[in-house]
C-alpha positions in Angstrom: 0.0 0.0 0.0 2.8 2.4 0.9 4.6 1.7 -2.4 1.5 2.8 -4.3 1.5 6.2 -2.5 5.2 6.6 -3.1 4.8 5.8 -6.8 1.8 8.2 -7.0 3.7 11.0 -5.5 6.7 10.4 -7.7 4.5 10.4 -10.8 2.8 13.6 -9.8 6.2 15.3 -9.3 7.4 14.1 -12.6 4.3 15.3 -14.4 4.3 18.7 -12.8 7.9 19.2 -13.9 6.8 18.6 -17.5 4.3 21.5 -17.7 4.9 24.8 -19.5 5.7 28.0 -17.7 4.0 31.3 -18.6 6.5 33.8 -20.1 4.9 36.5 -18.0 6.0 34.6 -14.8 9.6 34.3 -16.1 9.7 38.0 -16.9 8.2 39.0 -13.6 10.7 37.1 -11.6 13.7 36.1 -13.8 16.0 35.4 -10.8 13.6 32.6 -9.7 14.1 30.9 -13.1 17.8 31.8 -13.7 19.8 28.8 -14.8 16.8 26.5 -14.6 15.4 24.5 -17.5 11.8 25.5 -18.5 9.3 24.7 -21.2 7.4 27.6 -22.9 5.0 27.7 -25.8 4.1 30.6 -28.0 4.0 32.1 -31.5 7.2 33.4 -33.2 7.0 37.1 -33.6 10.5 37.8 -34.8 13.2 35.6 -36.1 16.8 36.0 -37.3 19.0 33.1 -38.3 21.9 32.0 -40.5 23.7 28.6 -40.9 21.4 26.9 -38.5 21.9 29.3 -35.6 20.2 32.5 -34.5 17.4 33.7 -32.3 13.7 34.4 -32.2 11.1 36.0 -30.0 8.0 34.2 -28.9 4.8 35.6 -27.5 2.1 33.6 -25.7 -0.1 36.4 -24.5 1.4 37.0 -21.0 4.7 38.2 -22.3 7.5 38.0 -24.9 10.9 36.4 -24.5 13.9 35.9 -26.8 15.2 32.4 -27.6 18.8 31.7 -28.6 19.1 28.6 -30.8 21.9 26.6 -32.2 19.6 24.1 -33.9 17.7 26.1 -36.4 15.2 29.0 -36.2 11.5 28.6 -36.8 9.8 31.0 -39.2 7.8 34.0 -38.1 4.2 33.1 -37.3 5.0 29.5 -36.3 3.6 28.1 -33.1 6.5 26.5 -31.1 7.2 24.7 -27.9 10.7 25.4 -26.5 12.7 23.7 -23.8 15.7 25.5 -22.6 17.7 27.2 -19.8 16.7 30.7 -18.7 19.5 33.3 -18.7 18.7 36.4 -16.8 19.7 39.8 -18.0 19.7 42.9 -15.9 17.1 44.4 -13.6 16.6 48.2 -13.6 14.0 49.7 -11.2 12.1 46.5 -10.9 12.0 45.9 -14.7 13.8 43.0 -16.4 15.8 43.5 -19.6 17.7 40.9 -21.6 16.2 37.7 -20.1 16.5 34.9 -22.7 16.1 31.2 -23.1 19.0 29.2 -24.5 17.1 26.5 -26.4 18.0 22.9 -25.8 15.2 21.8 -28.2 12.2 23.3 -29.9 9.2 21.7 -31.7 7.1 23.5 -34.3 3.4 22.8 -33.7 1.2 22.5 -36.8 
């Protein structure tokens, strides 16, 4: 019986770690997410790339964030899911500038 509860708790923790984080939450408290791996979803609003590397900005309604990629750049307008590590920028008067996600992987959703 105890083993069931342990497995249930472990499964719940594993599934909660797989959820997406709202970009607005990352931008509101970038130090909380600094150097942590997160998953975000959104639509590409700007993209620049060459030779398989570059960056793009995604927006999911609560905020926008730049993604740095070394594995290709999705085109503007694409819906994407990104998994990567948050890199915090600077904080001036309570406002965050330069917070980015260094992509470990991304998936274009059709």
